[in-house]
C-alpha positions as CSV (number, residue, x, y, z in Angstrom):
1,M,30.9,20.7,34.1
2,S,28.3,23.6,33.5
3,M,29.7,27.0,34.6
4,R,27.3,27.2,37.3
5,G,28.6,24.2,39.0
6,I,32.5,25.8,38.8
7,S,31.6,28.9,40.3
8,F,29.8,26.9,43.4
9,R,32.7,25.3,44.3
10,F,35.5,27.9,43.8
11,A,33.1,29.6,46.6
12,L,33.1,26.5,48.2
13,G,36.7,26.2,48.2
14,A,37.1,29.8,49.2
15,L,34.6,29.6,51.9
16,V,36.6,26.4,53.4
17,L,39.9,28.2,53.7
18,L,38.2,31.1,55.4
19,G,37.1,28.7,57.7
20,A,40.6,26.9,58.2
21,C,42.3,30.4,58.3
22,G,39.4,31.9,60.8
23,G,40.4,28.8,63.4
24,R,38.1,28.4,66.3
25,T,36.8,31.7,66.5
26,A,34.5,32.0,62.9
27,R,31.1,31.5,62.6
28,S,31.4,28.3,60.6
29,T,28.1,28.9,59.5
30,V,27.2,32.4,58.9
31,D,27.9,31.9,55.1
32,L,25.7,29.2,54.6
33,A,22.6,30.6,53.5
34,P,23.7,31.8,50.2
35,F,24.7,28.4,49.3
36,F,21.1,27.4,49.8
37,E,19.8,30.5,47.7
38,A,22.4,29.5,45.0
39,E,21.8,30.0,41.2
40,G,20.3,26.0,40.2
41,I,19.2,25.1,44.1
42,A,15.9,24.9,42.6
43,D,16.8,22.4,39.9
44,A,18.9,20.6,42.0
45,R,15.1,20.7,44.8
46,R,13.7,19.1,41.9
47,E,15.9,16.3,40.5
48,A,17.3,15.6,43.6
49,P,15.1,16.2,46.9
50,D,17.0,13.9,48.8
51,L,20.1,15.0,48.8
52,V,18.7,19.0,49.1
53,A,16.9,18.1,52.4
54,A,20.1,15.9,54.3
55,A,22.3,19.6,53.3
56,E,19.6,21.0,55.1
57,L,19.7,18.6,58.1
58,A,23.5,19.1,58.0
59,R,23.3,23.3,58.1
60,D,21.0,22.1,61.2
61,D,23.2,20.6,63.0
62,A,26.1,23.0,61.7
63,E,23.6,25.6,63.4
64,R,22.8,23.9,66.8
65,A,26.8,23.0,67.0
66,D,27.8,26.6,66.5
67,A,25.2,28.0,68.7
68,S,27.0,25.6,71.3
69,G,29.9,26.8,70.8
70,D,31.3,23.7,69.3
71,V,33.2,25.3,66.0
72,D,34.5,22.0,65.0
73,A,31.2,20.0,64.9
74,A,29.8,23.1,63.3
75,H,32.9,23.3,60.5
76,D,32.1,19.9,60.0
77,H,28.7,20.1,59.1
78,A,29.0,23.0,57.2
79,T,31.4,21.1,54.9
80,R,28.9,18.1,55.2
81,A,26.2,20.8,54.0
82,R,28.1,22.0,51.2
83,L,29.3,18.7,49.9
84,L,25.9,17.7,50.1
85,L,24.5,20.8,48.1
86,D,27.4,19.8,45.5
87,A,26.2,16.4,44.7
88,A,22.6,18.1,44.8
89,L,23.5,20.1,42.0
90,A,25.9,17.9,40.2
91,E,23.0,15.3,40.5
92,A,20.6,18.3,38.6
93,D,23.2,18.6,36.2
94,R,23.1,14.9,35.4
95,V,19.2,14.7,34.6
96,R,19.4,17.5,32.7
97,F,21.8,16.8,30.0
98,D,20.5,13.0,30.0
99,R,17.0,14.7,29.9
100,E,18.8,16.3,26.5
101,R,20.4,13.7,25.2
102,L,17.3,11.3,25.1
103,A,15.2,14.4,23.2
104,L,17.7,14.5,21.2
105,L,18.1,10.7,20.3
106,E,14.3,10.7,20.1
107,E,14.5,13.5,17.6
108,A,17.5,11.7,15.3
109,E,14.7,8.3,15.5
110,A,12.2,10.7,14.4
111,A,14.1,11.9,11.6
112,L,15.3,8.6,10.7
113,T,12.0,7.1,10.8
114,E,10.5,9.8,8.5
115,A,13.9,8.9,6.1
116,R,12.9,5.2,5.8
117,S,9.1,6.1,5.0
118,L,10.2,8.5,2.6
119,E,12.1,5.5,1.4
120,V,9.1,3.4,0.9
121,A,7.2,5.6,-0.6
122,R,9.9,6.7,-3.3
123,E,10.0,3.1,-3.8
124,A,6.3,2.4,-4.0
125,L,6.0,4.9,-6.4
126,A,9.0,3.9,-8.6
127,A,6.9,0.2,-8.7
128,R,3.8,1.6,-9.1
129,A,4.9,3.1,-12.2
130,R,6.8,0.3,-13.5
131,R,4.0,-1.9,-13.0
132,D,1.7,1.3,-15.1
133,A,4.4,1.2,-17.9
134,A,4.7,-3.1,-18.0
135,A,0.8,-3.0,-18.1
136,E,0.4,-0.5,-20.9
137,I,2.8,-2.4,-23.2
138,A,1.2,-5.9,-22.4
139,R,-2.2,-3.6,-23.5
140,T,-0.9,-2.8,-26.7
141,Q,1.0,-6.4,-27.8
142,M,-2.7,-7.9,-26.6
143,Q,-4.7,-5.0,-28.7
144,N,-2.5,-5.6,-31.5
145,A,-2.9,-9.5,-30.9
146,H,-6.2,-9.3,-30.7
147,A,-6.1,-6.9,-33.8
148,A,-4.1,-9.6,-36.2
149,A,-6.1,-12.4,-34.7
150,E,-9.3,-10.9,-35.8
151,L,-7.6,-10.1,-39.4
152,L,-6.3,-13.5,-39.6
153,E,-10.1,-14.9,-38.8
154,S,-11.7,-12.2,-41.4
155,R,-9.1,-12.9,-44.3
156,G,-7.1,-16.1,-43.8
157,R,-4.1,-16.7,-45.2
158,R,-4.3,-14.6,-48.1
159,H,-2.0,-11.7,-46.9
160,R,1.9,-12.4,-46.5
161,G,4.6,-10.7,-46.5
162,P,7.3,-9.7,-44.0
163,D,5.3,-7.0,-42.3
164,V,2.3,-9.3,-41.9
165,D,4.2,-12.0,-40.5
166,R,6.4,-9.9,-38.3
167,T,2.9,-8.7,-36.7
168,R,1.6,-12.5,-36.6
169,R,4.4,-13.5,-34.9
170,E,4.5,-10.3,-32.4
171,A,0.3,-11.1,-31.9
172,A,1.2,-15.1,-31.3
173,S,3.9,-14.8,-28.7
174,A,1.7,-11.8,-26.8
175,L,-1.8,-14.3,-26.7
176,E,1.1,-17.0,-26.0
177,V,2.1,-15.0,-22.7
178,R,-1.8,-14.2,-22.0
179,T,-2.9,-17.9,-22.1
180,R,0.1,-18.5,-19.5
181,L,-1.0,-15.5,-17.5
182,S,-5.0,-16.6,-17.6
183,I,-3.6,-20.4,-16.6
184,A,-2.4,-18.7,-13.4
185,A,-5.2,-17.4,-12.3
186,A,-7.6,-20.6,-13.3
187,R,-5.4,-22.2,-11.0
188,A,-5.7,-19.7,-8.0
189,L,-9.2,-19.9,-8.9
190,G,-9.5,-23.8,-7.9
191,A,-8.9,-24.8,-10.9
192,S,-8.1,-29.0,-11.0
193,D,-5.5,-30.9,-12.8
194,E,-7.6,-32.6,-14.8
195,E,-9.2,-29.1,-16.3
196,L,-5.2,-27.8,-16.9
197,A,-3.9,-30.9,-18.4
198,P,-4.6,-29.7,-21.9
199,F,-3.1,-26.7,-21.4
200,G,0.7,-29.0,-20.0
201,V,0.7,-30.5,-23.7
202,E,3.8,-28.5,-25.5
203,R,3.2,-27.9,-28.3
204,A,5.7,-27.1,-31.4
205,R,5.7,-23.9,-33.0
206,P,4.4,-24.3,-36.4
207,S,7.1,-22.3,-38.4
208,D,4.1,-20.6,-41.2
209,P,2.9,-17.3,-38.9
210,A,-0.3,-17.8,-39.5
211,E,-0.6,-21.2,-38.3
212,W,1.5,-20.2,-34.9
213,L,-1.1,-17.7,-34.6
214,A,-4.0,-19.1,-35.3
215,Q,-2.9,-22.1,-32.7
216,A,-1.9,-19.7,-29.9
217,D,-5.3,-18.0,-30.6
218,D,-6.7,-21.3,-30.1
219,A,-5.4,-21.8,-27.1
220,H,-6.3,-18.5,-25.6
221,R,-9.5,-18.7,-26.0
222,R,-10.2,-22.0,-24.3
223,A,-7.8,-20.5,-21.5
224,I,-10.2,-18.1,-20.7
225,A,-12.9,-20.3,-21.3
226,L,-11.7,-22.1,-18.6
227,L,-11.2,-19.4,-16.1
228,G,-14.7,-18.2,-17.5
229,R,-16.2,-21.0,-16.4
230,L,-14.4,-21.1,-12.9
231,R,-15.1,-17.1,-12.4
232,A,-19.2,-18.2,-12.9
233,A,-18.7,-20.4,-9.0
234,H,-17.3,-16.7,-7.5
235,P,-19.6,-14.1,-7.0
236,I,-18.6,-10.5,-8.4
237,G,-15.6,-8.4,-6.5
238,P,-13.3,-5.6,-7.1
239,E,-11.2,-7.3,-8.6
240,I,-13.4,-9.9,-11.4
241,A,-15.1,-6.1,-11.8
242,A,-11.3,-4.7,-12.4
243,S,-10.3,-7.5,-14.7
244,L,-13.2,-7.1,-17.3
245,V,-13.0,-3.5,-17.3
246,E,-8.7,-4.4,-18.1
247,A,-9.6,-7.1,-20.7
248,A,-12.0,-4.8,-22.8
249,R,-8.9,-2.6,-22.7
250,E,-7.1,-4.7,-24.4
251,H,-10.0,-4.9,-26.6
252,A,-9.4,-1.8,-27.4
253,L,-12.5,-0.4,-26.4
254,V,-13.4,1.8,-23.6
255,P,-15.5,0.4,-21.0
256,T,-17.8,3.1,-19.1
257,S,-19.4,1.9,-15.4
258,T,-23.1,3.1,-15.2
259,P,-25.7,1.9,-13.1
260,E,-27.3,0.2,-15.8
261,G,-23.9,-2.0,-16.0
262,L,-20.3,-1.5,-17.6
263,V,-21.1,-0.3,-21.0
264,L,-18.8,-1.2,-24.5
265,A,-19.6,1.1,-27.6
266,D,-19.7,-1.3,-30.5
267,P,-17.5,-4.3,-29.9
268,S,-16.1,-6.2,-32.7
269,D,-18.2,-9.8,-32.2
270,R,-14.7,-11.7,-31.3
271,A,-14.1,-9.5,-28.7
272,L,-17.7,-9.9,-27.3
273,L,-17.6,-13.6,-27.4
274,D,-14.0,-13.4,-25.5
275,L,-15.5,-11.2,-23.0
276,A,-18.5,-13.1,-22.7
277,R,-16.8,-16.2,-22.6
278,A,-14.3,-15.2,-19.9
279,F,-16.6,-13.1,-17.6
280,P,-20.1,-14.9,-17.3
281,H,-22.2,-13.5,-15.0
282,G,-25.3,-12.2,-15.8
283,L,-27.1,-10.9,-19.1
284,V,-25.1,-9.1,-22.1
285,V,-27.7,-6.9,-23.5
286,L,-27.0,-6.0,-27.2
287,R,-28.2,-2.6,-28.2
288,G,-28.8,-0.1,-30.8
289,R,-29.2,-0.5,-34.5
290,G,-29.1,-4.6,-35.8
291,A,-28.6,-5.9,-32.0
292,G,-31.2,-8.5,-33.0
293,A,-29.4,-9.8,-36.2
294,R,-26.2,-9.5,-34.1
295,Q,-27.5,-11.6,-31.5
296,R,-28.7,-14.2,-33.6
297,R,-25.0,-14.6,-35.0
298,L,-23.1,-14.5,-31.5
299,A,-26.4,-17.4,-30.3
300,R,-24.6,-19.8,-32.4
301,E,-21.6,-19.7,-30.1
302,L,-23.2,-18.9,-26.9
303,P,-26.5,-19.3,-26.7
304,E,-29.2,-18.0,-24.5
305,R,-26.5,-15.6,-23.3
306,F,-27.0,-12.1,-25.1
307,G,-30.5,-10.2,-24.7
308,V,-31.7,-7.5,-27.4
309,D,-32.9,-3.7,-26.5
310,E,-33.4,-2.8,-30.7
311,G,-34.1,0.7,-31.9
312,D,-32.6,3.4,-33.4
313,T,-29.2,4.5,-31.8
314,D,-25.5,3.9,-32.1
315,P,-24.6,0.0,-30.9
316,T,-23.7,-0.5,-27.5
317,V,-23.3,-3.5,-25.2
318,V,-24.1,-4.0,-21.2
319,F,-23.0,-6.2,-19.0
320,T,-26.1,-6.2,-16.7
321,A,-24.3,-8.2,-13.8
322,Y,-21.6,-5.2,-13.4
323,A,-23.5,-2.3,-12.5
324,T,-22.6,0.6,-10.1
325,V,-26.0,0.0,-8.5
326,P,-27.6,-3.5,-8.7
327,A,-30.6,-3.2,-11.7
328,S,-33.9,-3.5,-11.1
329,T,-35.4,-6.8,-11.9
330,S,-39.0,-8.1,-13.4
331,P,-40.9,-10.2,-11.4
332,S,-39.5,-13.3,-13.4
333,G,-36.2,-12.4,-12.7
334,T,-35.0,-11.2,-15.6
335,S,-33.0,-7.9,-16.0
336,S,-35.6,-4.6,-17.1
337,L,-32.8,-3.9,-19.6
338,S,-33.2,-7.1,-21.4
339,G,-35.7,-7.8,-24.2
340,G,-34.2,-11.4,-24.5
341,R,-34.1,-14.3,-22.9
342,S,-32.1,-15.3,-19.4
343,P,-28.7,-17.0,-19.7
344,S,-28.8,-20.1,-18.9
345,P,-27.2,-21.9,-16.2
346,E,-24.0,-22.7,-18.3
347,A,-23.5,-19.4,-19.0
348,Q,-24.4,-18.0,-15.9
């Protein structure tokens, strides 16, 4: 109970005793006015107006009884007025305490909600860091795998040794993981059971590291070719564009987005064929020195997919369908960047 309530009740008890001691000669309503002007009455009028109104009616009854000389009735009405005021003050205190309690609960709930939000944000950042670290490891593994596969193509099995064999085994393992991911992506894009059937056949891993790498590389190439055919049925969206960027980085390339397309600085023929198969949209323009000769080489694998913009500049490649701003087209519908033919329906 507040000090205000204690003081009020002490005064009330003192006045009741005075009224009792004074007998019928005391005027029982003389001391009611201070009660209606005491501290907290304004709060009581706001929080318990019905009780205060009842106390005022009791006061009026006490005054009328006192005026008529009915001291007993005046005393009873005055006591009722004081009790009603006491109840009004208690109700005001209860309302104030409830309001303060609710405010504290709301503050506690807000603090708990903020703590939960911070925990969720912290976990999201940690998860992102783990994903980024895993992606960087996977990218490094794939770069090693592609490098080892290119080495296998250029040198065959002539080079042997513990370090070379270990690199080939690591590369083959990374390619097998990437093949499984590509098949999962193909399934998500709607690959049929017939298209996926060849990848469901279990093949024993050859004991020779070079043969294992060759087998894994062949499966990976077939998987990205399937993925490319399925992507061709879908328009280019942010996810496909991001996949091309990531695939280029796996080949140790640095892609650059431009209004003309996604530019790669002099990728190897193998890397370029892998990317062109996996991302079949639009013309791929070969630029710079040796572009014509390179187009003739690549046309053996993917005819009519590559355009030429030969000149005395460093070799670059532009995937024109992945421009940040759509490239202008000539009346024939061929990209203004290309100096070659439009891609065939199969390539697009």
